[in-house]
C-alpha positions as CSV (number, residue, x, y, z in Angstrom):
1,M,218.3,134.0,-28.3
2,S,215.9,131.6,-26.6
3,D,214.9,132.1,-23.0
4,H,216.4,129.8,-20.4
5,V,213.9,128.3,-17.9
6,S,215.0,126.7,-14.7
7,W,212.8,124.6,-12.4
8,R,213.1,124.4,-8.6
9,R,211.3,121.8,-6.5
10,V,209.2,123.6,-3.9
11,S,207.6,120.8,-2.1
12,E,206.8,117.1,-2.3
13,H,203.8,115.3,-1.0
14,S,202.9,111.6,-0.9
15,R,199.9,109.9,0.6
16,S,199.4,106.4,2.1
17,L,196.2,104.5,1.5
18,S,194.5,103.7,4.7
19,L,191.2,102.2,3.6
20,A,189.2,101.5,0.4
21,V,185.4,101.2,0.7
22,S,183.3,99.4,-2.0
23,L,179.5,99.6,-2.3
24,W,177.3,97.1,-4.0
25,D,173.6,96.8,-4.6
26,D,172.6,93.6,-2.8
27,L,169.8,92.8,-5.3
28,T,171.5,93.5,-8.6
29,R,175.1,92.9,-7.5
30,N,176.0,96.1,-9.4
31,R,177.1,99.5,-8.1
32,P,174.3,101.5,-6.5
33,D,172.5,103.8,-8.9
34,D,172.1,106.3,-6.1
35,D,175.1,107.8,-4.4
36,P,175.1,106.8,-0.7
37,R,177.1,108.9,1.6
38,I,180.1,107.3,3.3
39,T,181.9,108.6,6.3
40,V,184.8,107.3,8.4
41,D,184.5,108.8,11.9
42,G,182.4,111.5,10.3
43,V,185.0,112.3,7.5
44,R,184.1,112.0,3.8
45,P,186.4,110.1,1.5
46,A,189.3,112.0,-0.1
47,V,189.0,110.3,-3.5
48,R,186.3,108.4,-5.4
49,T,187.7,106.4,-8.3
50,P,185.9,105.9,-11.7
51,S,185.4,102.3,-10.8
52,G,183.4,103.2,-7.7
53,Y,185.9,102.8,-4.8
54,H,186.0,105.3,-2.0
55,L,189.5,105.9,-0.8
56,Y,190.8,107.3,2.5
57,F,194.4,108.4,3.0
58,D,196.7,109.0,5.9
59,L,194.4,108.0,8.7
60,S,196.1,107.0,12.0
61,D,196.1,103.3,13.0
62,R,193.0,103.2,15.2
63,A,189.6,101.7,15.3
64,V,187.2,103.7,13.2
65,E,183.5,103.6,12.4
66,V,182.7,103.3,8.7
67,A,179.1,104.5,8.2
68,V,176.9,104.4,5.0
69,D,173.9,106.6,4.8
70,G,171.8,104.8,2.2
71,G,169.4,107.7,1.6
72,D,165.9,106.8,0.5
73,Q,166.7,103.7,-1.5
74,Y,169.1,101.7,0.7
75,M,169.2,100.8,4.4
76,D,171.9,102.5,6.5
77,D,174.8,100.3,7.5
78,A,177.9,100.7,9.7
79,R,181.0,98.7,10.7
80,T,184.0,99.2,13.0
81,V,187.4,98.6,11.5
82,D,190.8,98.5,13.2
83,L,193.0,100.3,10.7
84,G,196.1,99.0,12.5
85,K,195.2,95.4,11.6
86,W,193.4,96.0,8.3
87,D,195.0,94.9,5.0
88,Q,194.8,98.1,2.9
89,T,194.9,96.0,-0.3
90,V,191.5,94.5,0.5
91,P,188.5,96.8,0.1
92,L,185.8,97.0,2.8
93,E,182.7,95.9,1.0
94,F,179.1,96.8,1.9
95,N,176.1,95.0,0.2
96,L,173.4,97.6,0.5
97,Q,169.9,96.3,1.1
98,P,167.1,98.1,-0.8
99,T,164.3,99.8,1.2
100,T,160.6,100.0,0.4
101,A,161.3,103.1,-1.7
102,Y,163.8,101.3,-4.0
103,P,162.7,101.2,-7.7
104,F,162.6,97.4,-8.0
105,P,162.9,96.0,-11.5
106,S,160.0,94.1,-13.0
107,W,161.9,90.8,-12.8
108,A,162.3,91.1,-9.0
109,T,160.7,88.4,-6.7
110,L,159.4,90.3,-3.7
111,V,157.4,89.9,-0.6
112,R,156.0,93.2,0.7
113,G,153.9,93.8,3.8
114,R,153.4,95.6,7.1
115,V,154.0,94.6,10.7
116,M,151.4,96.0,13.2
117,A,150.4,95.7,16.8
118,E,146.8,95.0,17.8
119,G,144.7,98.0,16.9
120,G,146.7,98.9,13.8
121,S,149.7,100.7,15.3
122,P,152.8,100.2,13.1
123,V,155.8,98.2,14.5
124,A,159.1,99.8,13.4
125,E,162.4,97.9,13.4
126,A,160.9,94.5,13.3
127,A,163.3,91.9,11.8
128,V,162.1,89.8,8.8
129,S,164.1,86.8,7.7
130,V,163.6,83.5,5.8
131,K,164.5,80.0,6.7
132,A,167.9,79.0,5.2
133,P,168.3,76.0,2.8
134,G,169.0,72.9,4.8
135,G,168.1,74.8,7.9
136,S,171.7,76.0,8.2
137,G,172.5,79.7,7.8
138,A,175.3,81.8,9.0
139,D,176.7,80.9,12.5
140,D,174.7,77.6,12.4
141,S,171.5,79.6,12.5
142,P,168.5,78.0,10.8
143,W,167.7,81.4,9.3
144,Q,169.3,83.2,6.4
145,N,171.8,85.9,7.3
146,R,169.9,88.5,5.2
147,I,167.5,90.3,7.5
148,V,165.3,93.3,6.5
149,S,163.8,95.7,8.9
150,T,160.4,97.4,9.0
151,D,160.5,101.2,8.6
152,E,158.8,103.7,10.9
153,T,155.4,103.0,9.2
154,G,155.8,99.2,9.8
155,H,156.4,98.4,6.1
156,Y,159.1,96.1,4.8
157,V,160.1,94.4,1.6
158,Y,162.0,91.1,1.3
159,Y,163.6,90.2,-2.0
160,F,164.8,86.9,-3.4
161,R,167.7,86.7,-5.7
162,V,166.2,84.5,-8.3
163,S,167.7,84.0,-11.8
164,G,166.3,81.3,-14.2
165,D,166.1,78.0,-12.4
166,A,168.6,78.9,-9.7
167,A,168.7,81.6,-7.1
168,D,172.2,82.2,-6.0
169,G,172.2,79.5,-3.4
170,D,169.1,80.7,-1.8
171,T,166.1,79.3,-3.6
172,S,164.9,77.5,-6.6
173,I,161.8,77.7,-8.9
174,G,159.2,75.0,-8.6
175,D,157.1,73.6,-11.4
176,G,154.4,76.1,-10.6
177,S,156.8,79.1,-10.9
178,T,156.9,79.7,-7.2
179,V,159.9,80.0,-4.9
180,E,161.0,76.9,-3.1
181,I,163.5,76.3,-0.4
182,D,164.3,72.6,0.1
183,G,161.3,71.8,-2.1
184,E,158.8,73.7,0.1
185,D,157.3,77.2,0.4
186,P,159.6,79.7,2.2
187,T,159.1,80.1,5.9
188,F,159.2,83.7,7.1
189,R,160.1,84.8,10.6
190,V,159.2,88.2,12.1
191,V,160.9,89.2,15.4
192,H,160.4,92.3,17.6
193,D,161.2,92.7,21.2
194,G,161.2,89.0,21.9
195,R,158.0,88.3,20.0
196,V,158.3,85.8,17.2
197,E,155.9,85.0,14.3
198,E,156.6,82.3,11.8
199,T,154.6,81.3,8.8
200,S,155.0,79.6,5.4
201,L,154.0,81.5,2.3
202,A,153.6,80.6,-1.4
203,V,155.8,83.2,-3.2
204,A,155.4,83.8,-7.0
205,A,158.6,84.2,-8.9
206,S,159.2,87.5,-10.6
207,D,156.2,89.0,-8.9
208,M,155.1,90.7,-5.7
209,T,153.4,88.7,-2.9
210,E,152.0,90.4,0.2
211,L,152.4,89.2,3.8
212,N,151.1,91.3,6.7
213,V,151.8,90.4,10.3
214,T,149.9,91.5,13.4
215,F,151.2,90.9,16.9
216,S,148.3,90.4,19.3
217,R,149.6,92.8,22.0
218,K,149.4,96.5,21.7
219,L,152.5,98.4,20.5
220,N,153.2,100.0,23.9
221,D,153.0,96.6,25.5
222,L,155.7,95.0,23.3
223,G,158.7,94.2,25.4
224,V,157.2,96.0,28.5
225,G,156.1,93.8,31.3
226,P,154.5,90.3,31.0
227,P,152.9,89.4,27.6
228,N,149.1,89.2,27.2
229,R,147.9,85.6,27.5
230,D,145.3,83.5,25.8
231,D,143.6,80.5,27.4
232,S,146.6,78.3,26.8
233,G,148.8,80.6,28.8
234,E,150.9,81.5,25.8
235,G,151.3,84.8,23.9
236,R,149.7,84.8,20.5
237,S,150.6,86.5,17.2
238,R,148.9,86.4,13.9
239,S,149.9,86.7,10.2
240,E,147.8,87.0,7.1
241,D,148.7,86.0,3.6
242,T,146.6,88.6,1.7
243,R,147.4,86.9,-1.6
244,S,145.6,83.7,-0.7
245,G,143.3,85.2,1.9
246,R,144.4,82.9,4.7
247,E,145.1,83.8,8.2
248,V,147.5,81.9,10.5
249,S,147.6,82.0,14.3
250,D,150.9,81.0,15.9
251,H,151.5,80.4,19.6
252,S,154.9,81.4,20.9
253,S,156.3,81.9,24.4
254,G,156.0,85.4,25.6
């Protein structure tokens, strides 16, 4: 005689998706090779899918901060999301920007450098950007919406997404295998505490070009009190293209 087995339902549990977070490498447009840490109001995701989505369930309808710790290879990022208004079928996407420690592939088109104050002190958290094609970036700004920041040692790396003869709407390759925006060398802008330095630079495609920037005022003077003045009554900053050996002085209001 066979045994008879009976089943009884003990409990039932269902979950409701509150938020899906998706991470992308801003250079390669693939999933990050590293595993950046994601938190929502300090809570780690309940589930990570094989396709790379990070899922949160059963969160209350409120405004939350979604933070990404990029580790050594990516810049940190964070956004505030109102879960009461968010469409749960749409992932929240982060395009993670590589840091100076990122293992860039050999085909990458890069500009590396350092931002310093007079006397050689590093300037951290200076913003480096490039003039947008047509002089019209996001929010009608003449600068591209991709901004990279210097690290605590003043170093930065700016990368161009160049592929073949086109560059994802950003740039093109000229006859001399250099990057062109609107047919000209890219114009770089470095900003820190109200100080602005702008300079054009010949950038070799699929290579590394160096651009170092020195603000004429000392680091502890940046953003504190009136700027130092030259004979023209204007603050001065300086940039150096170490690839061509040229130095450019640029006057801007302090």
